[in-house]
N, C-alpha and C positions, 0 to 999 in steps of 0.2 A: 315329162321329158325324160328321156333313156337316161342320163347324168344328172338328174336334179339332187341327187341326195349328194353330189360333189361340190356343189354350187356355195352351199353355207360354209363348209370347212374350208375352200379355196379363199371366199370373199375375207373370211378371218385372217387367215394367213397372210393376204394382200394388205388388210388394214395393220397388221401387226408391223409388217415390214415398213410401212409407210410411216408409221409413228417413231418406230426404230431410228431410219434414216432421216427423219424431217429436220434435222439439225444439219446433215450433210446437204441435203438438197438445197436448204435456203443459201447454205455458203455457197454453194455450185450455182444457183440463181444469181447471187452478188456478183459471183466472178465472171458469168457470162456478159450480164449487163454491164458491168465497168468495163469490159473489155470492149466493149463497141464506142466506148466515149475517148475521142481521140481529137482533144481540143486543138488549136492553132498555139502559136507562140505566143507569151505575152510582151508585151512591148517593155524593152530597159531591163532584161534579165540576164542571161547567162554572161559572166565575165573573163572568163580564161580564153585565150585564143591559143591555137597550136603553133608550140615553138620547136627548133630544132631539137635533135636529142642530146642532150648534155651530159649524157652519161652511158658508160657501158658497163651493165649492170649484171652479177652472176648472183648465184646462190650456193653457198656454202652449206652442208649438212651440219648442223649443230649437235643433235641427238635424235633418236627414235625409240620405238617401243612403245610410244604412249596410247591410250585410249581414247578415240575423238576427242581430241584436244581442242579446247574454244576460246582459251584466254591465256595470255603469258604475262608476266609480270617480274618485279624486283622489289624488294623490302626498304629499298634505302637504307639498310643498316651497316653496311660496311663489308659484309660477310661474301658478296659476290654471289650468293644463291640466286638462281634463277626459279620461279614458280609457275608451274603450268597446271591449268583447270583442265580435267576431264568431266566431260559432259555427264556421266553417270552419277556423278556426286564426290570426287576426289581431287585432291589438290598434291601434285606431286613435285618434290624437289629434284631441280638437277643441278649439279655441282660437278664442273668441271668437264661438263658435257656429257655427265652420266646420270640417269634415271636412278632414283635410289628406289629400293626394294618397297620400303615403308611410306606410307603416304604422309603427307604432312597434316593433313584433314581428309576425314573418309565420313562424309553424311548421306551415303548412297541410300540408307534405308528412310530417309527424309524426303526424297528428292523423286519429282515424277521427270524422267527424261524419256518416254517413249513415244513422244511427238518429235518431229524434226526439230522444232524451235523451242522444245523445253529440256531441262536438264540444270545443273550447275553450270551458270552461264558467266560469271564475273567474278573478279577479284581484285581488292585493292588493299593497301596498307595504310594505317595512321601514318600523317606527317612523323610523328614522333614516336613512332612503332619500335625504335630501337631500345626506348626508354618505356614504353608502356605496354608493348605486345599486343595492342588492339587491330584488328583488321576486319574486313567487311567483304560479304559475299552476296550476291543476287542469285536466286534460284527459283525454281517452279515447285512448289509442295504436293504432296500427292493428292491435292484436290485441282491441281494445275492453276493457281495462283501464283503470283510474284511474292517473294519474301526477300527482304533485304534484311541481314542480320549481322550483328558483331559475334566476334570470337575472340578469344583469349590463348594463351599458351599454358602447357605444362610445365614442369620444371625443366624440361629438354627442349631446348629452343628451336628443335626440329619437328617437334610435335604439337599440334595445335590441341585443346580440350575441347572436343565436341559436346560435352556437358556445360561449358561454359556460354552456349548461344543465347544473346539478348536480341528479341526481334526489334527492329526499328520502324519497318513499315510492311505491311502487307496490303496486296492491291489484288481486288477480284479480277479475274480474267474470263471475259466470256467465250473465247474460243483458244484452242492451242496455239495459235501461232502469232506473230507480232507481239513477243514478249520483252522486246529490247534486250537488256542483259548485263549492258556495260555499267560499272559503278568506280567513280574516279575522283581522287579529291585533286579542287581546284588550286591554283597558287594562291588563292583567296583563303585557304585552309577549311573551305565547306565541302560537303561529300554532294558529287552530281549524280544522278541516275537517270540512266536514258531508258524511256519507257515507250512502247509500242501503241498503237490507236486501239488494241483488243481484239486483231484479228478479223477472220472472217476474208472479205474482200471488198476494196471500196469504202471503207469505213461506213460502215450502214448505219452505227448509230451516231454519227457525225461527234465523235468522240475529238479528234486532234483539234477541232476548233471551239471546243467547249471547255470555258475557263473552269467549270464546276466539277471537272472530273480528271484525274490524274493520269489516263491513258491520252498517247499520242503527244507526250511533254518531256521535257528536261525539268528534273527537279533538282532544288538546292536544298540542303538541309546542313544545320548545325549539329552536328553530333556530340560536341565538348561543352554543349550548355545542359539545359532540363531534359531530363528523360522521358519519352524514347529518344527525342530530338528537338530540338528549338528551330523557329522559323530566322533566320538571317534578317536583320533589322533593314536592309536594302532590298529584299526581293521585290520584285518588280508589282506582284499583285497582294502584298501584305496584307493592305488596308482597304481593297476593293471588294464592295459586296458582290456577291454571286461569284467569286472567284476562289480557287484553292492556295492559299499563301506559299504552299511549297514549289508552285511553279515558276521554274525561271525562264523559260522559252516554250512555243507552242507551235501547232500547225507540222507536225512529225508523223511519219507512218511507221516506220519501224528502226530507228537510230541505233542498230545492232553494234557500232562500234563508233567511239568516239574519243578524242584525246586532246590534251594541251600542249602546245609547243613549249618543250622546257625551258626555252629562252625568252620567249617574248610573253608567253601566258596566254595566246589565243587559242581558241578552241576551233576543231575541226570536227564536223559530223559527217558520217556517211549514212546518209539516210536511204534504205531500201525501197525502192521502186513498186508499182503496181504492175503494169503491163508493159509499158513503153522506155519509162525514162529511171534511169539511177542518177542520185546526186551527192555532190559533196557541199554542205553549207559550211559558212564560214562565220565566227563570231569574235572581233578584237578583242583583244583583253580590256580596252576602254569601255566595254559596253556595260550598260545596267539591266542587261538582261531586258524580256519583254518581245524579244522578236518573235514575229509569226513567220514561221518558214513556209507557210502556203498549204500544205496538205489538208483535206482533200479539195480544198478549191482548185489547186494546180498540182501537177505532177511534175516534178522539174521546175522547168519554165513554161510549161504547157497547160492552159485550160484542164481541168479535169471536171468537176461537179460544181461550177462556180455560181453563184447567186447572179441573176440578171442586174446588171448596172452595179456589180461589186466594185469599189474603188481597190485598185489594186496597189496602189501607193504603199501601202501599210505592210506590204507583203515583202520579206528579205529572199531573195531569191539565190539559186545555188551559185557557187565560184564555178562550177564544172558540172556538168552533165554528160552522159552517154546513152546510146538506146540500144536496140537489142541485136543489132549487128554486133556488139562489143562485148554483150554479156547480159546476164539477167537478175546478178544480186552482188551489190557493191559492199566492200568489206574495207572499212573505212580502217586508216593506219595511222603514222605517227610523221613527224617531222625530223629530217634526219639532223641531229645536233651531235654527234660524233666526232672525232678526230682523227680516225683511220681512213676515210675516203673522203676528202675535200669536195670531190665533184658532186658528191650528194648534199653539199651543207645546204641547209635550208629547205631541202626539197622535202614534200609531203609526200609519203609512200602510201600507196592504197592499190587495190586490186579487186576482182571480179569473181565471185565464188565459183561460177559457173564455167568460165571459159580459162581461168588462171591468167590472163592480163594483168601485168602490174605497170602502174602509171606513176607518173610523177607530176607534182603541181607545185608551183612555187611563186612567189612576187618577182618581178625584174626590179630594176634599180628604179624605176620610174614610177613602181607601185602597180604598174598592170600586173595581170594574171598571165601564165603561161602554163600550157602542159603537155607533156611527150608521153607515148607509149613507150616504156624502158624495157620492158621484157616479155615474151610471149612465153609463160611456164608452160609445164604440165602437170602442175599441182592443184589442189583446191583448196584455196587459201580461207580458212575459216575466221583467222584473227591475226594482228600483228602486236608487238610487244617490243617495249625497249629494254635494253641492259644496263646496269649500272654506268657503263662507259658511254653512253648513248648509242650503242650497238643496235639497229633495228632487227626483229627476228619475225618470222613469219611461218604462220602454222599451216600444214597439210593435214586436213581434216581427215580423210577418209585412211590415209597409211600411217598416221600416228607420229609425224616428223618434224622437225625444227629446223629450218633453215636460218644462217644468217645472211642478211643481203649486201652483198659486197660491190665493189665498183673498182675499175682500172685506175690507177693511181696516177 
C-alpha cells in the first residue's frame, strides 16, 4: 500500500494517547452513564416546604484582594481576627476589614491545587486555641491525597510555624474531585472531617456505602488523646467488624461545607449532588451518629443506583433539596445567631456556587421546616463563615471578595 509505512507509527501514537487518557475516558464513561440514571422520588423524604420570604437580605463588602478564597473562620480567642483560607495554600488574617500582607500560614509548596477541587481547603481552631495555639487544616498534598494536619504558632501570634506540622491522617484519593475539605470542632470537642466519595462520577467504587473505607463519610476524631488521634468511645462503628472506627456518618457524595449551629449544636451538611439534585442534610445535636445519608443509592430524595428491593427506612433523607433550575453545586453555610439582624435569627444560610442564589432554611415553631430564596446574587460563593459576634460571611471565589450578610432591621 502507498501509505503502509505510516501505519505503524500512527498506530503507536493512537495507542499511546489511549493509555494516557484512559483515566479521563473512564471518568467520562461513568459520568455519561450516571447522567442517564433518573430515579423517581423515594417515599417519605424531603421535609421542608416553601415559606414566605421572611427577611430582606443584602451583601455588604467586608474585604477584597484575596486569591481564590475557600474558607473563612475566627479563632475564638477574643482578638477579633478573621482568617481566610486561600486555595493555593495560604491563610490570611483580616483585621478591621483589611487583609494583612504577610500570611498567617504559607504551605503552598506542599499543596496540590491544580484541580478545581484541590488545594488548601479547610481550617479550624482548637476550642482551647487561646491557651494551646493549636489549629488544624485540610489540604490535598502533591500526590493529590487528603491530608489533615495540626500546626502551632511561632512567638508571634499572627504567624504560624510551618515546621510544626503534625499529620493526623492521610487518605488516598483515587481522583482529583470530591475531596470534601471542611474540618470543624463540634460542640462535643471532637474534630469532624467531611470526606467526599473519591471522585470520578457516580461513585464507581461504591465508597460512600462501604463502611470499610473513609471516603464518602463524616469522620469524628479525638485529637486530645493518644497520637496521632484517638477514637471517641461513642463513635457508632467503633466496635463493628468490617467498619472503620473513625466514621461518624456515611452515604455522602461531597460534603464540601458543613457546620454546627452555635446555639443548638445541630449539624447541617451541604452535600454536592451528581447531575440532578443538591441537598442539605441535618443531624440533631441529640444524634448518636451512624446516619446513612443515602448516596449513591439516592441522590437527594430520588433513586440513583439503589439495589433492587432495598429498604429505604434506614436512610436519613435531606431536609431540603433543589434541582438544576436553581443551580448545580450547593455551598453549605451557617445558622445565623448574631444579634445585629433579628430577622435572620435561627436561619440557616446557604447558596449555590453556579447561580449565586442565596437561600434561608429554618424550623417553624411547630418543628416543621420551611425555606425561602432570600437573594439572587451575582457572586460565586465558595464558602460561608462565622465571625466572633455571630455575623455570617460569604466568599466570592473568582473575585477574591468577602461579604457580610445583612438584613433590614
